C-alpha positions as CSV (number, residue, x, y, z in Angstrom):
1,M,0.0,0.0,0.0
2,I,1.3,3.5,-0.9
3,A,0.1,7.1,-1.0
4,I,1.5,10.4,-2.3
5,L,0.2,13.8,-1.6
6,A,1.8,16.3,-4.0
7,R,2.5,19.9,-2.9
8,S,4.6,21.6,-5.4
9,A,3.8,19.7,-8.7
10,P,1.0,17.5,-10.1
11,V,0.9,14.0,-8.7
12,D,2.9,11.6,-10.7
13,V,1.4,8.2,-11.4
14,A,4.8,6.8,-12.5
15,V,6.3,7.5,-9.0
16,A,3.4,5.6,-7.5
17,R,4.1,2.6,-9.7
18,R,7.8,2.8,-8.8
19,M,7.0,2.8,-5.1
20,L,4.8,-0.3,-5.5
21,A,7.4,-2.0,-7.6
22,A,10.0,-1.4,-4.9
23,A,8.3,-4.2,-2.9
24,P,7.8,-6.9,-5.7
25,H,7.1,-9.6,-3.0
26,R,3.8,-7.9,-2.3
27,G,2.6,-8.7,-5.9
28,S,2.2,-7.3,-9.4
29,C,-1.5,-6.8,-9.4
30,I,-1.5,-3.0,-9.0
31,E,-4.5,-0.7,-8.5
32,L,-4.3,3.0,-8.2
33,R,-6.7,5.9,-7.3
34,A,-5.9,9.5,-8.2
35,L,-7.9,12.3,-6.6
36,G,-6.9,15.9,-6.6
37,H,-3.3,16.2,-5.4
38,C,-3.2,12.7,-4.0
39,I,-2.7,9.2,-5.4
40,I,-3.1,6.0,-3.4
41,G,-2.4,2.4,-4.5
42,V,-2.2,-1.2,-3.5
43,A,-0.4,-4.3,-4.9
44,N,-1.5,-7.9,-4.4
45,R,-0.5,-11.4,-5.6
46,P,-3.1,-13.4,-7.5
47,D,-3.0,-16.0,-4.7
48,F,-2.9,-13.6,-1.8
49,V,-5.1,-10.4,-1.7
50,D,-4.4,-8.5,1.5
51,S,-4.9,-4.9,0.5
52,S,-7.8,-3.2,-1.1
53,L,-9.0,0.2,-2.6
54,S,-12.4,1.9,-2.2
55,T,-14.6,2.7,-5.1
56,E,-14.0,6.0,-6.8
57,G,-15.6,9.1,-5.2
58,S,-15.0,12.4,-3.5
59,V,-13.1,10.5,-0.7
60,V,-11.1,7.4,-1.4
61,A,-9.2,4.9,0.8
62,A,-6.6,2.1,0.7
63,L,-6.5,-0.5,3.4
64,S,-3.8,-3.1,4.3
65,G,-5.4,-5.9,6.3
66,G,-9.1,-6.1,7.2
67,L,-11.8,-5.1,9.6
68,D,-13.5,-7.5,12.0
69,N,-16.4,-5.3,12.7
70,A,-17.2,-3.9,9.3
71,G,-21.0,-4.5,9.9
72,E,-21.0,-2.7,13.2
73,I,-19.2,0.3,11.7
74,G,-21.6,0.4,8.8
75,A,-24.5,0.5,11.2
76,A,-23.0,3.3,13.3
77,V,-22.4,5.3,10.1
78,T,-26.1,5.0,9.2
79,A,-27.2,5.8,12.7
80,A,-25.1,9.0,12.6
81,G,-27.1,10.1,9.5
82,F,-24.6,9.3,6.8
83,P,-25.3,7.2,3.7
84,P,-24.7,3.5,4.1
85,A,-21.5,2.0,2.6
86,S,-21.0,-1.2,0.8
87,A,-19.6,-4.2,2.6
88,A,-16.1,-3.8,1.2
89,A,-13.6,-2.9,3.9
90,A,-12.1,0.1,2.1
91,D,-15.5,1.5,1.5
92,I,-16.4,1.1,5.1
93,V,-13.2,3.1,6.0
94,V,-14.3,5.9,3.8
95,A,-17.8,6.0,5.3
96,A,-16.3,5.9,8.8
97,F,-14.0,8.9,8.1
98,R,-17.0,10.8,6.6
99,A,-19.0,10.2,9.7
100,F,-16.4,10.3,12.5
101,G,-13.3,12.1,11.1
102,S,-9.8,11.3,12.3
103,D,-11.1,9.3,15.3
104,A,-12.7,6.7,12.9
105,P,-9.9,4.2,13.5
106,K,-10.8,4.0,17.2
107,R,-14.0,2.2,16.2
108,M,-12.3,-0.3,14.0
109,R,-11.2,-3.7,15.1
110,G,-8.8,-6.1,13.4
111,T,-5.3,-5.7,12.0
112,F,-5.0,-2.9,9.6
113,A,-3.2,0.2,8.3
114,G,-4.8,2.6,5.9
115,V,-4.8,5.9,4.1
116,V,-7.8,8.1,3.2
117,T,-7.9,11.3,1.1
118,D,-10.3,13.9,-0.2
119,G,-7.6,15.0,-2.7
120,A,-6.4,17.8,-0.6
121,V,-5.8,16.2,2.8
122,L,-4.4,12.8,3.5
123,W,-5.1,10.7,6.7
124,C,-2.8,7.8,7.5
125,F,-3.5,5.4,10.4
126,R,-2.5,2.1,12.1
127,D,-4.4,-0.3,14.2
128,H,-4.4,-0.1,18.1
129,I,-1.5,-2.6,18.6
130,G,0.5,-1.9,15.5
131,F,0.2,-5.3,13.8
132,R,0.2,-3.5,10.4
133,P,3.1,-1.2,9.5
134,L,3.1,2.3,8.0
135,F,6.1,4.4,7.0
136,Y,6.3,7.9,5.7
137,R,8.4,10.8,4.6
138,D,7.3,14.5,4.7
139,D,9.0,16.6,2.1
140,P,8.2,20.2,1.0
141,R,7.3,19.0,-2.5
142,A,5.3,15.9,-1.4
143,F,4.4,13.5,1.3
144,F,5.0,9.8,0.8
145,A,3.6,6.8,2.8
146,A,3.9,3.1,2.3
147,S,3.5,-0.3,4.2
148,E,7.3,-0.7,4.0
149,S,10.2,1.7,4.3
150,R,12.0,1.0,1.0
151,P,9.0,2.3,-1.2
152,V,9.1,5.5,0.7
153,V,12.9,5.9,-0.1
154,V,12.1,5.2,-3.8
155,G,9.2,7.7,-3.9
156,A,11.2,10.4,-2.1
157,Q,14.3,9.7,-4.2
158,L,16.5,9.6,-1.1
159,G,19.0,7.0,-2.0
160,E,19.3,4.2,0.6
161,Q,21.5,4.8,3.6
162,P,21.5,3.3,7.1
163,N,20.2,5.2,10.1
164,L,23.2,4.6,12.4
165,E,21.5,6.1,15.4
166,V,18.5,3.7,15.0
167,L,20.9,0.7,14.5
168,E,22.4,1.5,17.9
169,Q,19.0,1.6,19.5
170,I,18.2,-1.7,18.0
171,L,21.3,-3.2,19.5
172,Y,21.2,-1.5,22.9
173,G,17.5,-1.0,23.4
174,G,15.4,2.1,23.9
175,M,13.4,2.2,20.7
176,R,10.2,4.2,21.1
177,A,7.0,3.8,19.3
178,D,7.9,6.6,16.9
179,A,11.4,5.4,16.3
180,P,12.5,6.1,12.7
181,A,13.1,3.3,10.2
182,A,16.5,1.8,9.8
183,L,16.7,3.5,6.4
184,L,17.7,7.0,6.8
185,G,15.0,9.7,6.2
186,V,12.0,7.5,6.8
187,S,9.7,7.9,9.8
188,R,7.5,5.2,11.4
189,L,3.9,6.0,12.3
190,P,3.2,4.8,15.9
191,Q,0.4,2.3,16.7
192,A,-3.0,3.7,17.6
193,T,-2.3,6.9,15.8
194,T,-3.8,9.0,13.0
195,L,-1.6,11.3,11.0
196,T,-3.2,14.2,9.2
197,V,-1.3,15.7,6.2
198,N,-2.3,18.8,4.4
199,G,-1.2,20.0,1.0
200,T,0.4,23.2,2.3
201,G,3.1,21.6,4.2
202,G,2.4,20.2,7.6
203,V,1.6,16.9,9.5
204,A,-0.1,16.3,12.8
205,A,0.0,13.0,14.6
206,R,-2.8,12.3,17.1
207,R,-3.2,9.2,19.2
208,Y,-6.7,8.0,19.0
209,W,-6.7,5.4,21.9
210,H,-5.7,5.9,25.5
211,P,-5.9,2.5,27.3
212,A,-4.8,4.0,30.6
213,E,-8.1,5.6,31.0
214,L,-9.8,2.1,31.2
215,L,-7.7,0.7,34.2
216,E,-9.9,-0.7,36.9
217,S,-13.0,1.3,35.7
218,A,-15.5,-1.5,35.8
219,R,-17.6,-2.4,38.7
220,L,-18.4,-6.1,38.3
221,T,-19.0,-9.2,40.4
222,P,-16.6,-12.1,40.0
223,T,-19.4,-14.0,38.1
224,D,-19.9,-11.0,35.7
225,A,-16.2,-10.7,35.1
226,G,-15.8,-14.4,34.3
227,D,-18.9,-14.4,32.0
228,G,-17.7,-11.3,30.2
229,L,-14.2,-12.6,29.6
230,V,-15.5,-15.9,28.2
231,Q,-18.0,-14.1,25.9
232,L,-15.3,-11.7,24.6
233,L,-12.7,-14.3,24.1
234,K,-15.3,-16.4,22.2
235,Q,-16.1,-13.3,20.0
236,A,-12.4,-12.6,19.5
237,V,-11.7,-16.1,18.3
238,A,-14.8,-16.1,16.0
239,R,-13.6,-12.8,14.5
240,S,-10.3,-14.4,13.7
241,L,-11.5,-17.4,11.9
242,T,-11.7,-17.7,8.1
243,G,-12.5,-21.4,7.5
244,D,-9.0,-22.2,6.4
245,D,-7.3,-22.0,9.8
246,A,-4.7,-23.6,11.9
247,V,-3.7,-22.9,15.5
248,S,0.0,-22.6,16.3
249,L,-0.4,-25.2,19.2
250,S,1.9,-25.5,22.1
251,G,1.6,-27.3,25.5
252,G,1.0,-24.2,27.5
253,L,-2.3,-22.6,28.4
254,D,-2.5,-19.8,25.8
255,S,-2.9,-21.6,22.5
256,P,-5.0,-24.4,23.9
257,A,-7.4,-21.8,25.3
258,I,-7.7,-20.4,21.7
259,A,-8.2,-23.9,20.4
260,A,-10.9,-24.5,22.9
261,F,-13.2,-21.8,21.4
262,A,-11.9,-22.1,17.8
263,A,-12.3,-25.9,17.3
264,P,-16.1,-26.1,17.6
265,E,-16.7,-22.9,15.7
266,H,-14.5,-23.8,12.9
267,R,-16.2,-27.3,12.6
268,R,-19.6,-25.4,12.6
269,R,-18.5,-23.1,9.8
270,A,-16.3,-25.3,7.7
271,G,-17.6,-28.7,8.4
272,R,-14.1,-30.1,9.2
273,P,-11.7,-30.2,12.0
274,L,-9.6,-27.2,12.9
275,G,-6.0,-27.5,12.0
276,A,-3.1,-27.4,14.4
277,L,0.6,-26.9,13.6
278,S,3.2,-27.5,16.2
279,A,6.9,-27.5,16.5
280,V,8.2,-30.6,18.3
281,F,11.7,-31.5,19.5
282,P,12.1,-35.2,20.0
283,D,15.9,-34.9,20.3
284,L,15.6,-32.2,23.0
285,P,13.4,-33.6,25.9
286,A,13.5,-30.5,27.9
287,V,12.0,-28.5,25.0
288,D,9.6,-31.0,23.6
289,E,5.8,-30.5,24.4
290,R,4.5,-33.3,22.1
291,R,2.6,-35.1,24.9
292,Y,0.6,-32.0,25.8
293,I,0.1,-31.0,22.3
294,E,-1.3,-34.4,21.3
295,L,-3.5,-34.4,24.4
296,V,-5.1,-31.0,23.4
297,A,-5.4,-31.9,19.7
298,A,-7.2,-35.2,20.5
299,H,-9.4,-33.5,23.1
300,F,-10.8,-31.1,20.5
301,G,-10.6,-33.4,17.5
302,M,-8.1,-31.2,15.8
303,E,-6.1,-32.0,12.6
304,L,-2.6,-32.1,14.0
305,H,0.6,-31.5,12.0
306,T,4.0,-31.6,13.7
307,Y,7.4,-30.7,12.5
308,R,11.0,-30.5,13.8
309,P,12.2,-26.9,13.1
310,R,15.2,-26.9,10.7
311,A,15.6,-23.1,10.2
312,R,18.3,-21.5,12.2
313,A,18.4,-18.0,13.6
314,L,21.1,-16.6,11.3
315,D,20.1,-18.4,8.0
316,G,20.1,-16.0,5.1
317,V,20.7,-13.1,7.5
318,E,21.8,-10.7,4.7
319,Q,18.9,-11.5,2.4
320,W,16.4,-11.0,5.3
321,C,17.9,-7.7,6.4
322,R,17.7,-6.5,2.7
323,L,14.0,-7.7,2.3
324,L,12.9,-6.2,5.6
325,G,14.8,-3.0,5.2
326,S,16.1,-3.4,8.7
327,P,17.8,-5.7,11.2
328,V,15.2,-7.2,13.4
329,P,15.9,-7.8,17.0
330,I,14.8,-10.6,19.4
331,V,12.8,-12.8,17.0
332,S,14.2,-15.5,14.7
333,V,12.9,-14.5,11.3
334,P,13.9,-17.7,9.5
335,E,11.9,-19.8,12.1
336,L,8.9,-17.5,11.6
337,S,9.2,-17.9,7.9
338,E,9.5,-21.8,8.2
339,H,6.4,-22.0,10.3
340,Y,4.3,-19.8,8.1
341,S,5.5,-21.4,4.9
342,L,4.7,-24.9,6.2
343,A,1.2,-23.8,7.2
344,R,0.6,-22.5,3.7
345,Q,2.0,-25.7,2.2
346,L,-0.5,-27.7,4.3
347,G,-3.3,-25.7,2.8
348,F,-4.0,-23.2,5.6
349,R,-4.6,-19.5,4.8
350,N,-4.9,-18.2,8.3
351,N,-2.8,-18.8,11.5
352,L,-4.2,-18.4,15.1
353,S,-1.7,-18.0,18.0
354,G,-2.0,-17.6,21.7
355,E,0.4,-14.6,21.8
356,F,-0.4,-11.6,23.9
357,A,-2.3,-13.5,26.6
358,E,0.4,-12.5,29.2
359,F,-0.2,-8.8,28.6
360,V,-4.1,-9.1,28.3
361,L,-4.7,-11.3,31.4
362,G,-2.0,-9.5,33.4
363,S,0.6,-10.6,35.9
364,P,0.0,-10.9,39.6
365,R,3.6,-10.0,40.4
366,H,2.8,-6.5,41.7
367,L,-0.7,-7.3,42.9
368,A,-0.2,-7.3,46.6
369,P,1.6,-3.9,46.8
370,H,-1.0,-2.5,44.4
371,L,-3.7,-3.5,46.9
372,V,-1.7,-2.1,49.8
373,A,-1.0,1.2,48.1
374,R,-4.7,1.7,47.4
375,R,-5.7,0.6,50.8
376,R,-8.0,-2.2,49.5
377,W,-7.6,-4.1,52.7
378,R,-10.5,-6.5,52.2
379,A,-9.1,-7.6,48.7
380,L,-5.7,-7.9,50.2
381,G,-7.1,-10.1,53.0
382,R,-8.9,-12.3,50.5
383,L,-5.8,-12.6,48.5
384,L,-3.6,-13.6,51.5
385,L,-6.3,-16.1,52.7
386,A,-6.5,-17.7,49.2
387,E,-2.8,-18.1,49.1
388,R,-2.7,-19.6,52.6
389,R,-5.4,-22.1,51.5
390,R,-3.2,-23.1,48.6
391,G,-0.4,-23.8,51.0
392,A,1.7,-20.7,50.8
393,S,3.6,-19.8,54.1
394,W,3.5,-16.4,55.6
395,R,7.2,-16.2,54.9
396,T,6.5,-16.8,51.2
397,L,3.8,-14.2,51.1
398,S,6.1,-11.6,52.8
399,R,8.7,-12.4,50.2
400,Q,6.2,-11.8,47.5
401,L,5.5,-8.3,48.9
402,L,9.3,-7.5,48.8
403,T,10.2,-9.2,45.5
404,S,7.2,-7.6,43.7
405,L,9.1,-4.3,44.0
406,I,12.0,-5.5,41.8
407,P,11.9,-3.7,38.5
408,R,11.1,-5.6,35.4
409,R,11.4,-5.2,31.6
410,L,8.4,-6.0,29.5
411,A,6.8,-5.6,26.2
412,H,6.6,-5.4,22.5
413,G,9.4,-7.5,21.6
414,Q,11.7,-6.5,24.6
415,I,13.5,-9.0,26.9
416,P,15.8,-8.3,29.9
417,R,18.8,-6.7,28.3
418,A,20.9,-5.1,31.0
419,S,21.5,-8.3,33.1
420,D,20.5,-12.0,33.5
421,A,19.8,-13.8,36.6
422,H,22.9,-15.9,36.3
423,Q,25.1,-14.4,33.5
424,P,26.5,-10.9,33.3
425,I,26.7,-8.7,30.2
426,P,29.3,-10.0,27.8
427,A,32.7,-8.5,28.6
428,W,32.9,-7.4,24.9
429,L,30.0,-5.0,25.3
430,D,29.9,-1.6,27.0
431,A,27.5,-2.2,29.8
432,P,26.5,1.5,30.3
433,K,25.3,1.8,26.8
434,I,22.8,-0.9,27.3
435,D,19.3,0.3,27.8
436,Q,18.7,-0.4,31.6
437,V,15.8,-2.4,32.8
438,R,12.9,-0.1,33.2
439,D,11.5,0.4,36.6
440,L,7.8,-0.6,36.7
441,P,6.9,0.2,40.4
442,D,3.3,-0.8,40.4
443,W,0.7,-3.1,39.0
444,S,-1.1,-0.4,37.0
445,Q,1.9,0.4,34.9
446,E,2.5,-3.3,34.2
447,Q,-0.9,-3.7,32.8
448,L,0.0,-1.1,30.1
449,G,3.3,-2.7,29.2
450,G,1.8,-4.2,26.0
451,F,1.3,-0.8,24.4
452,D,4.7,0.5,24.8
453,G,7.7,0.5,22.5
454,C,8.5,0.0,18.9
455,T,6.6,-2.5,16.8
456,I,9.6,-3.6,14.7
457,T,9.2,-7.2,15.5
458,M,5.6,-7.3,14.6
459,E,6.4,-5.6,11.3
460,A,8.8,-8.4,10.5
461,D,6.3,-11.0,11.5
462,E,3.6,-9.4,9.1
463,L,6.0,-9.5,6.1
464,C,7.0,-13.1,6.9
465,A,3.3,-14.1,6.9
466,A,2.6,-12.2,3.7
467,L,5.5,-13.9,1.9
468,A,4.0,-17.3,2.8
469,G,0.6,-16.2,1.7
470,I,-1.2,-16.4,5.0
471,T,-2.6,-14.0,7.6
472,V,-1.9,-14.2,11.3
473,R,-4.4,-13.5,14.0
474,R,-3.9,-13.2,17.8
475,P,-7.4,-13.4,19.4
476,F,-6.1,-12.3,22.8
477,A,-5.0,-9.0,21.3
478,D,-8.7,-8.3,20.2
479,I,-9.3,-4.7,21.4
480,D,-12.8,-5.4,22.9
481,L,-11.3,-8.2,25.0
482,W,-8.3,-6.3,25.9
483,E,-10.3,-3.2,27.0
484,F,-12.6,-5.4,29.1
485,C,-9.5,-6.9,30.9
486,L,-8.0,-3.5,31.5
487,S,-11.2,-2.4,33.1
488,L,-11.3,-5.3,35.6
489,P,-10.3,-4.4,39.3
490,A,-7.0,-6.0,40.0
491,E,-8.4,-8.5,42.6
492,L,-10.9,-9.8,39.9
493,K,-8.3,-9.9,37.1
494,C,-5.8,-11.7,39.3
495,P,-7.7,-13.6,42.0
496,D,-4.5,-15.1,43.4
497,L,-0.8,-15.1,42.7
498,R,-0.8,-17.8,40.0
499,S,-0.3,-16.7,36.4
500,K,-3.6,-16.5,34.4
501,S,-5.5,-18.0,37.3
502,L,-8.7,-16.3,36.2
503,L,-8.6,-18.0,32.7
504,R,-7.6,-21.3,34.3
505,G,-10.6,-21.3,36.5
506,L,-13.0,-20.4,33.7
507,L,-11.7,-23.2,31.4
508,R,-11.8,-25.9,34.1
509,G,-13.9,-28.6,32.4
510,T,-13.2,-27.3,28.9
511,L,-9.4,-27.9,28.8
512,P,-7.8,-31.1,30.1
513,D,-6.8,-30.9,33.6
514,A,-3.2,-31.9,32.7
515,I,-3.0,-28.5,30.8
516,L,-4.6,-26.4,33.6
517,D,-2.6,-28.0,36.4
518,R,0.7,-28.4,34.6
519,R,3.6,-27.5,36.8
520,D,6.6,-28.3,34.6
521,K,7.7,-25.3,32.5
522,T,9.3,-25.7,29.1
523,V,12.7,-24.0,28.9
524,F,14.0,-23.4,25.3
525,N,17.6,-23.0,26.3
526,D,18.7,-26.3,24.7
527,H,17.1,-25.3,21.4
528,V,18.5,-21.8,21.5
529,M,22.1,-23.1,22.1
530,S,21.8,-25.7,19.4
531,Q,21.5,-22.9,16.9
532,V,24.9,-21.2,17.8
533,D,26.6,-20.6,14.4
534,Y,30.2,-19.7,15.0
535,A,31.0,-19.7,11.2
536,T,28.5,-17.0,10.6
537,L,29.5,-15.1,13.7
538,R,33.1,-15.0,12.7
539,R,32.2,-14.0,9.1
540,F,30.4,-10.9,10.3
541,L,32.1,-9.9,13.5
542,V,35.8,-10.6,13.1
543,K,37.4,-7.4,11.6
544,P,34.1,-6.0,10.3
545,R,34.0,-3.1,7.8
546,H,31.9,-1.1,10.2
547,Q,32.2,-0.9,13.9
548,L,29.6,0.1,16.4
549,A,30.3,2.2,19.5
550,G,30.4,0.2,22.6
551,V,31.6,-3.2,21.1
552,D,35.1,-4.4,21.9
553,Y,35.7,-6.3,18.6
554,P,39.2,-7.7,19.5
555,R,37.9,-9.1,22.8
556,L,34.8,-10.5,20.9
557,A,37.2,-12.1,18.3
558,T,39.0,-13.8,21.1
559,R,35.8,-15.2,22.5
560,L,34.8,-16.4,19.0
561,E,38.1,-18.3,18.7
562,R,37.2,-20.2,21.9
563,S,33.8,-21.2,20.5
564,D,32.2,-21.5,24.0
565,F,29.5,-18.8,24.2
566,N,26.9,-18.9,26.9
567,R,23.3,-18.2,26.2
568,L,23.5,-14.5,26.8
569,E,26.6,-14.0,24.6
570,W,24.8,-15.9,21.8
571,F,21.8,-13.6,22.1
572,W,23.9,-10.4,21.9
573,A,26.0,-11.8,19.1
574,Q,23.0,-12.6,17.1
575,E,21.8,-9.0,17.5
576,L,25.1,-7.7,16.4
577,V,25.4,-10.0,13.4
578,R,22.0,-8.8,12.0
579,I,23.1,-5.2,12.2
580,H,26.4,-5.9,10.4
581,A,24.6,-7.9,7.8
582,F,22.4,-4.9,7.2
583,L,25.3,-2.6,7.1
584,N,27.1,-4.9,4.6
585,T,24.6,-4.0,2.0
586,W,26.3,-0.7,1.5
């Protein structure tokens, strides 16, 4: 998806076509709409249509992704006194902007990014969480926007150069929601934001969603809270299904919970079992969850497919950095690609996962201090009594009050980066440059962790899925469900100090007890360390052409000679390799 708003010259259709051609993996089926000083366009593949244009009119729109609640928005538009729109998603977007202006995206549900114009003004927007990307460049002569950063570079005729400041942020942490792209001169639109662009030279970004306002705002009984959570999770799963679906099934709680709601609904709609695709590790017993996966699949009558992952974290690292227009931290892009590609080969077009449950359902870690700080003594008493009945000692409960004050890093593709419980920062890294663990002193701030930070990892995930020809949905991140959970009082959201205990209780009798009561926790260290690739590390990190501040390359080379990295060294070295692979394209 692309958009151009011309300011000093007539809009050039050829530039729009060059922008779309700069991302050939998106497809060669190109559609354009020109209106006034603006032109918008989309590109799709014949076998994967994931972007759309509205019909021609005085206002036009392009949409990447889709809307889960198009019917509801259409009804609200009509109720507001505006003409009804067709059922097409991009036409619904046009009608919503006519009726509700730049706040229209707040009413939308789904994974989406879009542009809307009346020929003189352009509005750009992203979904609440930022699953769909949007990049832009504001020049005096024109404004350029696109779903990827490289088309923006092509449209603005910038010439590709790396943004070295951003590369350091990718390595050391601290990327904000509005962090620029890794390609110099390109900006990133933050999640939950509408950008208004006028033809005289000016842009204004406005956040349309403020989840902090919802915290603990509901007044519900425990029964009402449970019923509401079940109904909204059921709705979220139903919104995510297409009829050609597979769940990325693990042996934990999150994805089996999605399967519990998806399996019967999929059978009702499609007349066949819901698919499941699972990674198994028969050669790594500490990692393998096959027995739990098979238990869940049999329980819900799912069509289970398993595979042993073969992709390695640094496979094709230069090609991926070139394609993505950026090094991507934290996630293993080759493993994402392998999973999505296999799902498509098996005939699935839509992948459901249990991701984001941790954010939505909340952590009880800071619950007790939160209740103390707000003087909710009855709730605190019930919590302590419940824990005592579960066998917790007073000493353990006292320790919980103390340890809950220890700061913690969370969110949006971030992991603890300044320290590890057992391993220090590698000696070849400058510790003070590393973004320190952010202090989250109370429960309230922790509930909002899922809305912070840069969406760079989700942007990479979206492109991997698009390349494979599938969509990815995360029902736990449904906004209606998430808003409901944000509104729950802390003592209802976390009735005890176990993780996700509210959901566990609600699914008792629906999920197998072996899943709900599971105590052994899968640790992926063995899989992570089996991927250490010293040959690739040496190729990029010994006497590299470019050197980043804060890295002691001679000391790193000595460690690479010994070939005995620990887990944390391997993590940091991967991050560094991706950055050097990106820099090597110049």
